[in-house]
C-alpha positions in Angstrom: 68.2 -177.5 7.9 69.3 -180.9 6.9 70.1 -181.0 3.2 69.2 -183.9 0.9 71.1 -185.1 -2.2 68.0 -184.3 -4.4 67.7 -180.8 -3.0 71.3 -179.9 -3.5 71.4 -181.4 -7.0 68.4 -179.2 -7.9 69.7 -176.0 -6.4 73.4 -176.3 -7.3 73.4 -178.3 -10.5 70.1 -177.5 -12.2 69.4 -174.0 -10.9 73.1 -173.2 -10.9 73.0 -171.3 -7.6 76.3 -170.6 -5.7 76.9 -172.3 -2.4 76.7 -168.9 -0.6 73.2 -168.3 -1.9 71.9 -171.8 -1.1 73.2 -171.4 2.5 71.8 -167.9 2.9 68.4 -168.9 1.7 68.4 -171.8 4.2 70.0 -169.9 7.1 73.2 -171.8 7.1 76.7 -171.1 5.8 78.3 -172.0 2.5 80.7 -174.3 4.4 77.8 -176.3 5.7 76.4 -176.7 2.2 79.8 -177.7 0.9 80.0 -180.3 3.7 76.8 -182.0 2.6 77.7 -181.8 -1.1 81.0 -183.6 -0.2 79.0 -186.2 1.8 76.7 -186.9 -1.2 79.5 -186.9 -3.8 78.2 -183.9 -5.7 81.1 -182.4 -7.7 81.8 -178.7 -7.3 82.2 -176.3 -10.1 85.7 -175.1 -11.0 86.7 -171.5 -10.4 86.4 -170.8 -14.1 82.8 -172.2 -14.2 81.8 -170.3 -11.1 83.2 -167.0 -12.5 81.4 -167.5 -15.8 78.1 -168.1 -14.1 78.6 -165.0 -11.9 79.2 -162.9 -14.9 76.3 -164.4 -16.8 73.9 -164.0 -14.0 75.0 -160.4 -13.1 76.4 -161.3 -9.6 79.8 -159.9 -10.7 81.2 -157.5 -13.3 84.1 -158.2 -15.7 87.3 -156.7 -14.2 88.7 -155.3 -17.4 85.8 -155.0 -19.9 85.3 -151.5 -21.2 88.4 -150.1 -19.4 91.2 -148.3 -21.2 94.8 -149.4 -20.5 98.0 -147.7 -21.6 100.6 -149.5 -23.7 103.0 -149.8 -20.7 100.3 -151.7 -18.7 99.5 -154.0 -21.7 103.2 -155.0 -22.1 
């Protein structure tokens, strides 16, 4: 598939899909999607933004939420 700027802006910026998902849905890799985004000047999300979206959309679970830690570990 040949990606267009409009398509990538809709999928990545408006629908907030990760690169991996966009690539998988179009039978390409995340690296290919990234290459086209770079070509069109579409900015990537920071790691923090990506992580927050993954938690919000249920693609990931919080690593420490709901877990008990002892005092030694906390210090």
